[in-house]
CHARMM internal coordinates of N, CA and C (Angstrom, degrees):
IC EDIT
DIST 1 N 1 CA 1.4462
DIST 1 CA 1 C 1.5259
ANGL 1 N 1 CA 1 C 108.09
DIST 1 C 2 N 1.2941
ANGL 1 CA 1 C 2 N 115.83
DIHE 1 N 1 CA 1 C 2 N 132.21
DIST 2 N 2 CA 1.4566
ANGL 1 C 2 N 2 CA 121.63
DIHE 1 CA 1 C 2 N 2 CA -179.62
DIST 2 CA 2 C 1.5269
ANGL 2 N 2 CA 2 C 110.41
DIHE 1 C 2 N 2 CA 2 C -84.24
DIST 2 C 3 N 1.3296
ANGL 2 CA 2 C 3 N 116.02
DIHE 2 N 2 CA 2 C 3 N 160.35
DIST 3 N 3 CA 1.4580
ANGL 2 C 3 N 3 CA 121.31
DIHE 2 CA 2 C 3 N 3 CA -175.12
DIST 3 CA 3 C 1.5283
ANGL 3 N 3 CA 3 C 112.20
DIHE 2 C 3 N 3 CA 3 C -57.33
DIST 3 C 4 N 1.3418
ANGL 3 CA 3 C 4 N 117.49
DIHE 3 N 3 CA 3 C 4 N -42.83
DIST 4 N 4 CA 1.4636
ANGL 3 C 4 N 4 CA 118.60
DIHE 3 CA 3 C 4 N 4 CA -179.12
DIST 4 CA 4 C 1.5270
ANGL 4 N 4 CA 4 C 111.18
DIHE 3 C 4 N 4 CA 4 C -66.11
DIST 4 C 5 N 1.3345
ANGL 4 CA 4 C 5 N 117.41
DIHE 4 N 4 CA 4 C 5 N -29.73
DIST 5 N 5 CA 1.4643
ANGL 4 C 5 N 5 CA 120.86
DIHE 4 CA 4 C 5 N 5 CA 177.00
DIST 5 CA 5 C 1.5314
ANGL 5 N 5 CA 5 C 110.69
DIHE 4 C 5 N 5 CA 5 C -70.42
DIST 5 C 6 N 1.3215
ANGL 5 CA 5 C 6 N 115.96
DIHE 5 N 5 CA 5 C 6 N -35.68
DIST 6 N 6 CA 1.4606
ANGL 5 C 6 N 6 CA 119.89
DIHE 5 CA 5 C 6 N 6 CA 177.09
DIST 6 CA 6 C 1.5244
ANGL 6 N 6 CA 6 C 109.41
DIHE 5 C 6 N 6 CA 6 C -65.28
DIST 6 C 7 N 1.3254
ANGL 6 CA 6 C 7 N 116.83
DIHE 6 N 6 CA 6 C 7 N -42.29
DIST 7 N 7 CA 1.4577
ANGL 6 C 7 N 7 CA 121.07
DIHE 6 CA 6 C 7 N 7 CA 177.31
DIST 7 CA 7 C 1.5172
ANGL 7 N 7 CA 7 C 111.93
DIHE 6 C 7 N 7 CA 7 C -60.15
DIST 7 C 8 N 1.3224
ANGL 7 CA 7 C 8 N 116.65
DIHE 7 N 7 CA 7 C 8 N -42.48
DIST 8 N 8 CA 1.4631
ANGL 7 C 8 N 8 CA 120.98
DIHE 7 CA 7 C 8 N 8 CA 178.13
DIST 8 CA 8 C 1.5299
ANGL 8 N 8 CA 8 C 110.51
DIHE 7 C 8 N 8 CA 8 C -64.06
DIST 8 C 9 N 1.3289
ANGL 8 CA 8 C 9 N 116.64
DIHE 8 N 8 CA 8 C 9 N -39.68
DIST 9 N 9 CA 1.4662
ANGL 8 C 9 N 9 CA 120.79
DIHE 8 CA 8 C 9 N 9 CA 179.05
DIST 9 CA 9 C 1.5307
ANGL 9 N 9 CA 9 C 110.52
DIHE 8 C 9 N 9 CA 9 C -66.39
DIST 9 C 10 N 1.3290
ANGL 9 CA 9 C 10 N 117.30
DIHE 9 N 9 CA 9 C 10 N -40.76
DIST 10 N 10 CA 1.4629
ANGL 9 C 10 N 10 CA 120.99
DIHE 9 CA 9 C 10 N 10 CA 177.47
DIST 10 CA 10 C 1.5369
ANGL 10 N 10 CA 10 C 109.29
DIHE 9 C 10 N 10 CA 10 C -60.55
DIST 10 C 11 N 1.3236
ANGL 10 CA 10 C 11 N 116.93
DIHE 10 N 10 CA 10 C 11 N -42.85
DIST 11 N 11 CA 1.4691
ANGL 10 C 11 N 11 CA 120.84
DIHE 10 CA 10 C 11 N 11 CA 178.26
DIST 11 CA 11 C 1.5228
ANGL 11 N 11 CA 11 C 110.27
DIHE 10 C 11 N 11 CA 11 C -59.96
DIST 11 C 12 N 1.3205
ANGL 11 CA 11 C 12 N 116.58
DIHE 11 N 11 CA 11 C 12 N -45.48
DIST 12 N 12 CA 1.4629
ANGL 11 C 12 N 12 CA 121.84
DIHE 11 CA 11 C 12 N 12 CA 178.99
DIST 12 CA 12 C 1.5391
ANGL 12 N 12 CA 12 C 110.87
DIHE 11 C 12 N 12 CA 12 C -60.71
DIST 12 C 13 N 1.3319
ANGL 12 CA 12 C 13 N 116.89
DIHE 12 N 12 CA 12 C 13 N -45.89
DIST 13 N 13 CA 1.4649
ANGL 12 C 13 N 13 CA 121.02
DIHE 12 CA 12 C 13 N 13 CA 179.18
DIST 13 CA 13 C 1.5255
ANGL 13 N 13 CA 13 C 111.53
DIHE 12 C 13 N 13 CA 13 C -64.30
DIST 13 C 14 N 1.3260
ANGL 13 CA 13 C 14 N 115.87
DIHE 13 N 13 CA 13 C 14 N -39.50
DIST 14 N 14 CA 1.4650
ANGL 13 C 14 N 14 CA 120.71
DIHE 13 CA 13 C 14 N 14 CA 178.54
DIST 14 CA 14 C 1.5193
ANGL 14 N 14 CA 14 C 110.43
DIHE 13 C 14 N 14 CA 14 C -60.53
DIST 14 C 15 N 1.3261
ANGL 14 CA 14 C 15 N 115.95
DIHE 14 N 14 CA 14 C 15 N -47.46
DIST 15 N 15 CA 1.4630
ANGL 14 C 15 N 15 CA 120.59
DIHE 14 CA 14 C 15 N 15 CA -179.59
DIST 15 CA 15 C 1.5254
ANGL 15 N 15 CA 15 C 111.00
DIHE 14 C 15 N 15 CA 15 C -66.58
DIST 15 C 16 N 1.3308
ANGL 15 CA 15 C 16 N 117.23
DIHE 15 N 15 CA 15 C 16 N -39.57
DIST 16 N 16 CA 1.4676
ANGL 15 C 16 N 16 CA 121.32
DIHE 15 CA 15 C 16 N 16 CA 177.12
DIST 16 CA 16 C 1.5278
ANGL 16 N 16 CA 16 C 111.49
DIHE 15 C 16 N 16 CA 16 C -59.34
DIST 16 C 17 N 1.3291
ANGL 16 CA 16 C 17 N 116.01
DIHE 16 N 16 CA 16 C 17 N -30.96
DIST 17 N 17 CA 1.4624
ANGL 16 C 17 N 17 CA 121.44
DIHE 16 CA 16 C 17 N 17 CA 179.04
DIST 17 CA 17 C 1.5297
ANGL 17 N 17 CA 17 C 112.18
DIHE 16 C 17 N 17 CA 17 C -88.48
DIST 17 C 18 N 1.3293
ANGL 17 CA 17 C 18 N 116.61
DIHE 17 N 17 CA 17 C 18 N 2.55
DIST 18 N 18 CA 1.4597
ANGL 17 C 18 N 18 CA 120.88
DIHE 17 CA 17 C 18 N 18 CA 177.67
DIST 18 CA 18 C 1.5134
ANGL 18 N 18 CA 18 C 113.92
DIHE 17 C 18 N 18 CA 18 C 69.01
DIST 18 C 19 N 1.3296
ANGL 18 CA 18 C 19 N 116.48
DIHE 18 N 18 CA 18 C 19 N 29.43
DIST 19 N 19 CA 1.4622
ANGL 18 C 19 N 19 CA 121.08
DIHE 18 CA 18 C 19 N 19 CA -178.21
DIST 19 CA 19 C 1.5256
ANGL 19 N 19 CA 19 C 111.27
DIHE 18 C 19 N 19 CA 19 C -105.48
DIST 19 C 20 N 1.3165
ANGL 19 CA 19 C 20 N 116.01
DIHE 19 N 19 CA 19 C 20 N 144.08
DIST 20 N 20 CA 1.4623
ANGL 19 C 20 N 20 CA 120.96
DIHE 19 CA 19 C 20 N 20 CA 170.91
DIST 20 CA 20 C 1.5335
ANGL 20 N 20 CA 20 C 108.02
DIHE 19 C 20 N 20 CA 20 C -84.83
DIST 20 C 21 N 1.3172
ANGL 20 CA 20 C 21 N 116.08
DIHE 20 N 20 CA 20 C 21 N 167.37
DIST 21 N 21 CA 1.4657
ANGL 20 C 21 N 21 CA 119.40
DIHE 20 CA 20 C 21 N 21 CA 174.10
DIST 21 CA 21 C 1.5192
ANGL 21 N 21 CA 21 C 110.11
DIHE 20 C 21 N 21 CA 21 C -59.90
DIST 21 C 22 N 1.3084
ANGL 21 CA 21 C 22 N 116.48
DIHE 21 N 21 CA 21 C 22 N -40.02
DIST 22 N 22 CA 1.4696
ANGL 21 C 22 N 22 CA 121.24
DIHE 21 CA 21 C 22 N 22 CA -179.90
DIST 22 CA 22 C 1.5301
ANGL 22 N 22 CA 22 C 110.70
DIHE 21 C 22 N 22 CA 22 C -60.26
DIST 22 C 23 N 1.3221
ANGL 22 CA 22 C 23 N 116.43
DIHE 22 N 22 CA 22 C 23 N -44.61
DIST 23 N 23 CA 1.4665
ANGL 22 C 23 N 23 CA 120.54
DIHE 22 CA 22 C 23 N 23 CA -179.13
DIST 23 CA 23 C 1.5262
ANGL 23 N 23 CA 23 C 111.16
DIHE 22 C 23 N 23 CA 23 C -65.71
DIST 23 C 24 N 1.3373
ANGL 23 CA 23 C 24 N 117.19
DIHE 23 N 23 CA 23 C 24 N -47.38
DIST 24 N 24 CA 1.4600
ANGL 23 C 24 N 24 CA 120.14
DIHE 23 CA 23 C 24 N 24 CA -178.86
DIST 24 CA 24 C 1.5205
ANGL 24 N 24 CA 24 C 111.11
DIHE 23 C 24 N 24 CA 24 C -65.53
DIST 24 C 25 N 1.3192
ANGL 24 CA 24 C 25 N 117.24
DIHE 24 N 24 CA 24 C 25 N -39.54
DIST 25 N 25 CA 1.4688
ANGL 24 C 25 N 25 CA 119.21
DIHE 24 CA 24 C 25 N 25 CA 179.42
DIST 25 CA 25 C 1.5250
ANGL 25 N 25 CA 25 C 110.32
DIHE 24 C 25 N 25 CA 25 C -64.90
DIST 25 C 26 N 1.3219
ANGL 25 CA 25 C 26 N 117.27
DIHE 25 N 25 CA 25 C 26 N -37.42
DIST 26 N 26 CA 1.4609
ANGL 25 C 26 N 26 CA 121.14
DIHE 25 CA 25 C 26 N 26 CA 178.21
DIST 26 CA 26 C 1.5294
ANGL 26 N 26 CA 26 C 111.23
DIHE 25 C 26 N 26 CA 26 C -66.42
DIST 26 C 27 N 1.3226
ANGL 26 CA 26 C 27 N 116.30
DIHE 26 N 26 CA 26 C 27 N -44.68
DIST 27 N 27 CA 1.4683
ANGL 26 C 27 N 27 CA 121.38
DIHE 26 CA 26 C 27 N 27 CA 179.45
DIST 27 CA 27 C 1.5279
ANGL 27 N 27 CA 27 C 111.26
DIHE 26 C 27 N 27 CA 27 C -63.27
DIST 27 C 28 N 1.3307
ANGL 27 CA 27 C 28 N 115.83
DIHE 27 N 27 CA 27 C 28 N -41.51
DIST 28 N 28 CA 1.4652
ANGL 27 C 28 N 28 CA 119.81
DIHE 27 CA 27 C 28 N 28 CA -174.81
DIST 28 CA 28 C 1.5278
ANGL 28 N 28 CA 28 C 113.46
DIHE 27 C 28 N 28 CA 28 C -89.72
DIST 28 C 29 N 1.3299
ANGL 28 CA 28 C 29 N 117.48
DIHE 28 N 28 CA 28 C 29 N -9.02
DIST 29 N 29 CA 1.4583
ANGL 28 C 29 N 29 CA 120.49
DIHE 28 CA 28 C 29 N 29 CA 176.17
DIST 29 CA 29 C 1.5152
ANGL 29 N 29 CA 29 C 115.16
DIHE 28 C 29 N 29 CA 29 C 76.99
DIST 29 C 30 N 1.3412
ANGL 29 CA 29 C 30 N 116.65
DIHE 29 N 29 CA 29 C 30 N 25.19
DIST 30 N 30 CA 1.4665
ANGL 29 C 30 N 30 CA 120.35
DIHE 29 CA 29 C 30 N 30 CA 174.48
DIST 30 CA 30 C 1.5178
ANGL 30 N 30 CA 30 C 108.15
DIHE 29 C 30 N 30 CA 30 C -117.78
DIST 30 C 31 N 1.3114
ANGL 30 CA 30 C 31 N 117.22
DIHE 30 N 30 CA 30 C 31 N 165.94
DIST 31 N 31 CA 1.4602
ANGL 30 C 31 N 31 CA 118.74
DIHE 30 CA 30 C 31 N 31 CA -179.09
DIST 31 CA 31 C 1.5309
ANGL 31 N 31 CA 31 C 110.30
DIHE 30 C 31 N 31 CA 31 C -76.27
DIST 31 C 32 N 1.3343
ANGL 31 CA 31 C 32 N 115.01
DIHE 31 N 31 CA 31 C 32 N 152.76
DIST 32 N 32 CA 1.4583
ANGL 31 C 32 N 32 CA 120.11
DIHE 31 CA 31 C 32 N 32 CA 177.89
DIST 32 CA 32 C 1.5190
ANGL 32 N 32 CA 32 C 110.27
DIHE 31 C 32 N 32 CA 32 C -64.28
DIST 32 C 33 N 1.3258
ANGL 32 CA 32 C 33 N 117.26
DIHE 32 N 32 CA 32 C 33 N -35.79
DIST 33 N 33 CA 1.4641
ANGL 32 C 33 N 33 CA 121.86
DIHE 32 CA 32 C 33 N 33 CA 178.57
DIST 33 CA 33 C 1.5268
ANGL 33 N 33 CA 33 C 110.44
DIHE 32 C 33 N 33 CA 33 C -61.21
DIST 33 C 34 N 1.3323
ANGL 33 CA 33 C 34 N 116.69
DIHE 33 N 33 CA 33 C 34 N -45.16
DIST 34 N 34 CA 1.4696
ANGL 33 C 34 N 34 CA 121.21
DIHE 33 CA 33 C 34 N 34 CA 178.81
DIST 34 CA 34 C 1.5186
ANGL 34 N 34 CA 34 C 110.19
DIHE 33 C 34 N 34 CA 34 C -62.63
DIST 34 C 35 N 1.3239
ANGL 34 CA 34 C 35 N 117.34
DIHE 34 N 34 CA 34 C 35 N -45.56
DIST 35 N 35 CA 1.4607
ANGL 34 C 35 N 35 CA 121.01
DIHE 34 CA 34 C 35 N 35 CA 179.27
DIST 35 CA 35 C 1.5239
ANGL 35 N 35 CA 35 C 110.79
DIHE 34 C 35 N 35 CA 35 C -61.52
DIST 35 C 36 N 1.3118
ANGL 35 CA 35 C 36 N 117.39
DIHE 35 N 35 CA 35 C 36 N -43.61
DIST 36 N 36 CA 1.4622
ANGL 35 C 36 N 36 CA 121.21
DIHE 35 CA 35 C 36 N 36 CA 179.23
DIST 36 CA 36 C 1.5154
ANGL 36 N 36 CA 36 C 112.14
DIHE 35 C 36 N 36 CA 36 C -61.33
DIST 36 C 37 N 1.3303
ANGL 36 CA 36 C 37 N 116.89
DIHE 36 N 36 CA 36 C 37 N -44.64
DIST 37 N 37 CA 1.4631
ANGL 36 C 37 N 37 CA 120.72
DIHE 36 CA 36 C 37 N 37 CA 178.21
DIST 37 CA 37 C 1.5220
ANGL 37 N 37 CA 37 C 110.65
DIHE 36 C 37 N 37 CA 37 C -63.00
DIST 37 C 38 N 1.3258
ANGL 37 CA 37 C 38 N 116.63
DIHE 37 N 37 CA 37 C 38 N -40.53
DIST 38 N 38 CA 1.4610
ANGL 37 C 38 N 38 CA 121.00
DIHE 37 CA 37 C 38 N 38 CA 179.16
DIST 38 CA 38 C 1.5297
ANGL 38 N 38 CA 38 C 110.39
DIHE 37 C 38 N 38 CA 38 C -62.88
DIST 38 C 39 N 1.3214
ANGL 38 CA 38 C 39 N 117.03
DIHE 38 N 38 CA 38 C 39 N -46.86
DIST 39 N 39 CA 1.4616
ANGL 38 C 39 N 39 CA 120.59
DIHE 38 CA 38 C 39 N 39 CA -179.86
DIST 39 CA 39 C 1.5262
ANGL 39 N 39 CA 39 C 112.37
DIHE 38 C 39 N 39 CA 39 C -62.69
DIST 39 C 40 N 1.3238
ANGL 39 CA 39 C 40 N 117.63
DIHE 39 N 39 CA 39 C 40 N -33.22
DIST 40 N 40 CA 1.4694
ANGL 39 C 40 N 40 CA 121.58
DIHE 39 CA 39 C 40 N 40 CA -179.30
DIST 40 CA 40 C 1.5290
ANGL 40 N 40 CA 40 C 113.05
DIHE 39 C 40 N 40 CA 40 C -86.71
DIST 40 C 41 N 1.3219
ANGL 40 CA 40 C 41 N 116.97
DIHE 40 N 40 CA 40 C 41 N -1.35
DIST 41 N 41 CA 1.4677
ANGL 40 C 41 N 41 CA 119.78
DIHE 40 CA 40 C 41 N 41 CA -180.00
DIST 41 CA 41 C 1.5051
ANGL 41 N 41 CA 41 C 113.05
DIHE 40 C 41 N 41 CA 41 C 74.20
DIST 41 C 42 N 1.3183
ANGL 41 CA 41 C 42 N 117.92
DIHE 41 N 41 CA 41 C 42 N 25.95
DIST 42 N 42 CA 1.4585
ANGL 41 C 42 N 42 CA 122.12
DIHE 41 CA 41 C 42 N 42 CA -177.69
DIST 42 CA 42 C 1.5192
ANGL 42 N 42 CA 42 C 113.40
DIHE 41 C 42 N 42 CA 42 C -97.58
DIST 42 C 43 N 1.3219
ANGL 42 CA 42 C 43 N 116.83
DIHE 42 N 42 CA 42 C 43 N 9.01
DIST 43 N 43 CA 1.4654
ANGL 42 C 43 N 43 CA 120.76
DIHE 42 CA 42 C 43 N 43 CA 177.68
DIST 43 CA 43 C 1.5233
ANGL 43 N 43 CA 43 C 108.62
DIHE 42 C 43 N 43 CA 43 C -107.20
DIST 43 C 44 N 1.3138
ANGL 43 CA 43 C 44 N 116.03
DIHE 43 N 43 CA 43 C 44 N 133.55
DIST 44 N 44 CA 1.4566
ANGL 43 C 44 N 44 CA 120.22
DIHE 43 CA 43 C 44 N 44 CA 179.19
DIST 44 CA 44 C 1.5200
ANGL 44 N 44 CA 44 C 111.20
DIHE 43 C 44 N 44 CA 44 C -71.94
DIST 44 C 45 N 1.3241
ANGL 44 CA 44 C 45 N 116.32
DIHE 44 N 44 CA 44 C 45 N -27.44
DIST 45 N 45 CA 1.4607
ANGL 44 C 45 N 45 CA 120.13
DIHE 44 CA 44 C 45 N 45 CA 179.38
DIST 45 CA 45 C 1.5221
ANGL 45 N 45 CA 45 C 109.37
DIHE 44 C 45 N 45 CA 45 C -157.25
DIST 45 C 46 N 1.3103
ANGL 45 CA 45 C 46 N 114.71
DIHE 45 N 45 CA 45 C 46 N 160.12
DIST 46 N 46 CA 1.4588
ANGL 45 C 46 N 46 CA 121.68
DIHE 45 CA 45 C 46 N 46 CA 174.94
DIST 46 CA 46 C 1.5235
ANGL 46 N 46 CA 46 C 106.28
DIHE 45 C 46 N 46 CA 46 C -143.46
DIST 46 C 47 N 1.3083
ANGL 46 CA 46 C 47 N 116.68
DIHE 46 N 46 CA 46 C 47 N 140.56
DIST 47 N 47 CA 1.4618
ANGL 46 C 47 N 47 CA 118.68
DIHE 46 CA 46 C 47 N 47 CA -178.30
DIST 47 CA 47 C 1.5279
ANGL 47 N 47 CA 47 C 110.02
DIHE 46 C 47 N 47 CA 47 C -72.36
DIST 47 C 48 N 1.3041
ANGL 47 CA 47 C 48 N 115.48
DIHE 47 N 47 CA 47 C 48 N 153.07
DIST 48 N 48 CA 1.4626
ANGL 47 C 48 N 48 CA 121.44
DIHE 47 CA 47 C 48 N 48 CA 176.13
DIST 48 CA 48 C 1.5249
ANGL 48 N 48 CA 48 C 109.13
DIHE 47 C 48 N 48 CA 48 C -60.42
DIST 48 C 49 N 1.3152
ANGL 48 CA 48 C 49 N 116.76
DIHE 48 N 48 CA 48 C 49 N -37.88
DIST 49 N 49 CA 1.4703
ANGL 48 C 49 N 49 CA 121.05
DIHE 48 CA 48 C 49 N 49 CA 179.51
DIST 49 CA 49 C 1.5184
ANGL 49 N 49 CA 49 C 110.64
DIHE 48 C 49 N 49 CA 49 C -61.23
DIST 49 C 50 N 1.3282
ANGL 49 CA 49 C 50 N 117.60
DIHE 49 N 49 CA 49 C 50 N -45.26
DIST 50 N 50 CA 1.4628
ANGL 49 C 50 N 50 CA 121.44
DIHE 49 CA 49 C 50 N 50 CA 179.31
DIST 50 CA 50 C 1.5183
ANGL 50 N 50 CA 50 C 110.76
DIHE 49 C 50 N 50 CA 50 C -64.30
DIST 50 C 51 N 1.3352
ANGL 50 CA 50 C 51 N 116.63
DIHE 50 N 50 CA 50 C 51 N -45.45
DIST 51 N 51 CA 1.4629
ANGL 50 C 51 N 51 CA 120.33
DIHE 50 CA 50 C 51 N 51 CA 178.45
DIST 51 CA 51 C 1.5262
ANGL 51 N 51 CA 51 C 110.78
DIHE 50 C 51 N 51 CA 51 C -61.33
DIST 51 C 52 N 1.3217
ANGL 51 CA 51 C 52 N 117.17
DIHE 51 N 51 CA 51 C 52 N -43.09
DIST 52 N 52 CA 1.4540
ANGL 51 C 52 N 52 CA 121.53
DIHE 51 CA 51 C 52 N 52 CA 178.79
DIST 52 CA 52 C 1.5270
ANGL 52 N 52 CA 52 C 110.62
DIHE 51 C 52 N 52 CA 52 C -62.22
DIST 52 C 53 N 1.3170
ANGL 52 CA 52 C 53 N 117.32
DIHE 52 N 52 CA 52 C 53 N -40.33
DIST 53 N 53 CA 1.4643
ANGL 52 C 53 N 53 CA 121.99
DIHE 52 CA 52 C 53 N 53 CA 179.63
DIST 53 CA 53 C 1.5232
ANGL 53 N 53 CA 53 C 111.10
DIHE 52 C 53 N 53 CA 53 C -64.01
DIST 53 C 54 N 1.3316
ANGL 53 CA 53 C 54 N 116.78
DIHE 53 N 53 CA 53 C 54 N -44.06
DIST 54 N 54 CA 1.4628
ANGL 53 C 54 N 54 CA 121.45
DIHE 53 CA 53 C 54 N 54 CA 178.97
DIST 54 CA 54 C 1.5262
ANGL 54 N 54 CA 54 C 110.10
DIHE 53 C 54 N 54 CA 54 C -63.79
DIST 54 C 55 N 1.3256
ANGL 54 CA 54 C 55 N 116.08
DIHE 54 N 54 CA 54 C 55 N -49.14
DIST 55 N 55 CA 1.4667
ANGL 54 C 55 N 55 CA 119.96
DIHE 54 CA 54 C 55 N 55 CA -178.94
DIST 55 CA 55 C 1.5213
ANGL 55 N 55 CA 55 C 111.75
DIHE 54 C 55 N 55 CA 55 C -63.53
DIST 55 C 56 N 1.3185
ANGL 55 CA 55 C 56 N 117.19
DIHE 55 N 55 CA 55 C 56 N -38.35
DIST 56 N 56 CA 1.4619
ANGL 55 C 56 N 56 CA 120.84
DIHE 55 CA 55 C 56 N 56 CA 178.14
DIST 56 CA 56 C 1.5279
ANGL 56 N 56 CA 56 C 110.69
DIHE 55 C 56 N 56 CA 56 C -60.93
DIST 56 C 57 N 1.3206
ANGL 56 CA 56 C 57 N 116.85
DIHE 56 N 56 CA 56 C 57 N -39.81
DIST 57 N 57 CA 1.4674
ANGL 56 C 57 N 57 CA 121.12
DIHE 56 CA 56 C 57 N 57 CA 178.49
DIST 57 CA 57 C 1.5263
ANGL 57 N 57 CA 57 C 111.33
DIHE 56 C 57 N 57 CA 57 C -64.66
DIST 57 C 58 N 1.3431
ANGL 57 CA 57 C 58 N 116.76
DIHE 57 N 57 CA 57 C 58 N -23.69
DIST 58 N 58 CA 1.4666
ANGL 57 C 58 N 58 CA 121.97
DIHE 57 CA 57 C 58 N 58 CA 179.27
DIST 58 CA 58 C 1.5337
ANGL 58 N 58 CA 58 C 111.72
DIHE 57 C 58 N 58 CA 58 C -97.83
DIST 58 C 59 N 1.3402
ANGL 58 CA 58 C 59 N 116.53
DIHE 58 N 58 CA 58 C 59 N 6.41
DIST 59 N 59 CA 1.4694
ANGL 58 C 59 N 59 CA 123.13
DIHE 58 CA 58 C 59 N 59 CA -177.05
DIST 59 CA 59 C 1.5251
ANGL 59 N 59 CA 59 C 113.05
DIHE 58 C 59 N 59 CA 59 C 64.34
DIST 59 C 60 N 1.3264
ANGL 59 CA 59 C 60 N 115.83
DIHE 59 N 59 CA 59 C 60 N 37.30
DIST 60 N 60 CA 1.4654
ANGL 59 C 60 N 60 CA 122.42
DIHE 59 CA 59 C 60 N 60 CA 173.93
DIST 60 CA 60 C 1.5222
ANGL 60 N 60 CA 60 C 108.04
DIHE 59 C 60 N 60 CA 60 C -124.55
DIST 60 C 61 N 1.3147
ANGL 60 CA 60 C 61 N 115.91
DIHE 60 N 60 CA 60 C 61 N 168.01
DIST 61 N 61 CA 1.4600
ANGL 60 C 61 N 61 CA 120.73
DIHE 60 CA 60 C 61 N 61 CA 176.90
DIST 61 CA 61 C 1.5193
ANGL 61 N 61 CA 61 C 109.97
DIHE 60 C 61 N 61 CA 61 C -142.20
DIST 61 C 62 N 1.3062
ANGL 61 CA 61 C 62 N 115.50
DIHE 61 N 61 CA 61 C 62 N 161.17
DIST 62 N 62 CA 1.4603
ANGL 61 C 62 N 62 CA 121.98
DIHE 61 CA 61 C 62 N 62 CA 176.97
DIST 62 CA 62 C 1.5253
ANGL 62 N 62 CA 62 C 108.14
DIHE 61 C 62 N 62 CA 62 C -73.83
DIST 62 C 63 N 1.3165
ANGL 62 CA 62 C 63 N 116.26
DIHE 62 N 62 CA 62 C 63 N 137.80
DIST 63 N 63 CA 1.4577
ANGL 62 C 63 N 63 CA 121.16
DIHE 62 CA 62 C 63 N 63 CA 178.26
DIST 63 CA 63 C 1.5227
ANGL 63 N 63 CA 63 C 108.35
DIHE 62 C 63 N 63 CA 63 C -136.37
DIST 63 C 64 N 1.3157
ANGL 63 CA 63 C 64 N 115.94
DIHE 63 N 63 CA 63 C 64 N 157.03
DIST 64 N 64 CA 1.4524
ANGL 63 C 64 N 64 CA 121.60
DIHE 63 CA 63 C 64 N 64 CA 179.10
DIST 64 CA 64 C 1.5140
ANGL 64 N 64 CA 64 C 109.65
DIHE 63 C 64 N 64 CA 64 C -109.76
DIST 64 C 65 N 1.3229
ANGL 64 CA 64 C 65 N 116.09
DIHE 64 N 64 CA 64 C 65 N 127.59
DIST 65 N 65 CA 1.4517
ANGL 64 C 65 N 65 CA 122.36
DIHE 64 CA 64 C 65 N 65 CA 177.60
DIST 65 CA 65 C 1.5189
ANGL 65 N 65 CA 65 C 107.21
DIHE 64 C 65 N 65 CA 65 C -127.06
DIST 65 C 66 N 1.3036
ANGL 65 CA 65 C 66 N 115.79
DIHE 65 N 65 CA 65 C 66 N 129.19
DIST 66 N 66 CA 1.4611
ANGL 65 C 66 N 66 CA 120.87
DIHE 65 CA 65 C 66 N 66 CA -179.99
DIST 66 CA 66 C 1.5245
ANGL 66 N 66 CA 66 C 110.03
DIHE 65 C 66 N 66 CA 66 C -66.60
DIST 66 C 67 N 1.3426
ANGL 66 CA 66 C 67 N 115.14
DIHE 66 N 66 CA 66 C 67 N 131.52
DIST 67 N 67 CA 1.4556
ANGL 66 C 67 N 67 CA 120.82
DIHE 66 CA 66 C 67 N 67 CA 178.06
DIST 67 CA 67 C 1.5203
ANGL 67 N 67 CA 67 C 109.30
DIHE 66 C 67 N 67 CA 67 C -69.60
DIST 67 C 68 N 1.3159
ANGL 67 CA 67 C 68 N 115.43
DIHE 67 N 67 CA 67 C 68 N 146.14
DIST 68 N 68 CA 1.4529
ANGL 67 C 68 N 68 CA 120.81
DIHE 67 CA 67 C 68 N 68 CA 172.42
DIST 68 CA 68 C 1.5222
ANGL 68 N 68 CA 68 C 106.76
DIHE 67 C 68 N 68 CA 68 C -78.83
DIST 68 C 69 N 1.3243
ANGL 68 CA 68 C 69 N 116.47
DIHE 68 N 68 CA 68 C 69 N 111.50
DIST 69 N 69 CA 1.4663
ANGL 68 C 69 N 69 CA 118.81
DIHE 68 CA 68 C 69 N 69 CA -174.18
DIST 69 CA 69 C 1.5171
ANGL 69 N 69 CA 69 C 113.34
DIHE 68 C 69 N 69 CA 69 C -68.08
DIST 69 C 70 N 1.3257
ANGL 69 CA 69 C 70 N 117.36
DIHE 69 N 69 CA 69 C 70 N -9.14
DIST 70 N 70 CA 1.4534
ANGL 69 C 70 N 70 CA 120.29
DIHE 69 CA 69 C 70 N 70 CA 178.88
DIST 70 CA 70 C 1.5340
ANGL 70 N 70 CA 70 C 112.15
DIHE 69 C 70 N 70 CA 70 C -102.87
DIST 70 C 71 N 1.3101
ANGL 70 CA 70 C 71 N 116.51
DIHE 70 N 70 CA 70 C 71 N 6.60
DIST 71 N 71 CA 1.4472
ANGL 70 C 71 N 71 CA 121.33
DIHE 70 CA 70 C 71 N 71 CA -179.40
DIST 71 CA 71 C 1.5359
ANGL 71 N 71 CA 71 C 109.62
DIHE 70 C 71 N 71 CA 71 C -76.92
DIST 71 C 72 N 1.3033
ANGL 71 CA 71 C 72 N 116.17
DIHE 71 N 71 CA 71 C 72 N 136.62
DIST 72 N 72 CA 1.4618
ANGL 71 C 72 N 72 CA 120.85
DIHE 71 CA 71 C 72 N 72 CA 178.92
DIST 72 CA 72 C 1.5294
ANGL 72 N 72 CA 72 C 111.78
DIHE 71 C 72 N 72 CA 72 C -113.08
DIST 72 C 73 N 1.3384
ANGL 72 CA 72 C 73 N 117.29
DIHE 72 N 72 CA 72 C 73 N 15.20
DIST 73 N 73 CA 1.4740
ANGL 72 C 73 N 73 CA 121.44
DIHE 72 CA 72 C 73 N 73 CA -178.14
DIST 73 CA 73 C 1.4363
ANGL 73 N 73 CA 73 C 110.10
DIHE 72 C 73 N 73 CA 73 C -99.37
END
COOR INIT
IC SEED 1 N 1 CA 1 C
IC BUILD
């Protein structure tokens, strides 16, 4: 999954939880501007700590899944 796809998924999870960007940024301790840029895929990188903090606020966690080496998608 690419970074912009993760941002889109975070946006989807945020909305599913009925949270605004302001609310999620407050809960996770990051700025609303940073969260907005992340959701729109406008950040070149995001730290694992920041991603973990955002996901934790949404009751999710980072997990590792082995890629299918024969996948062409």
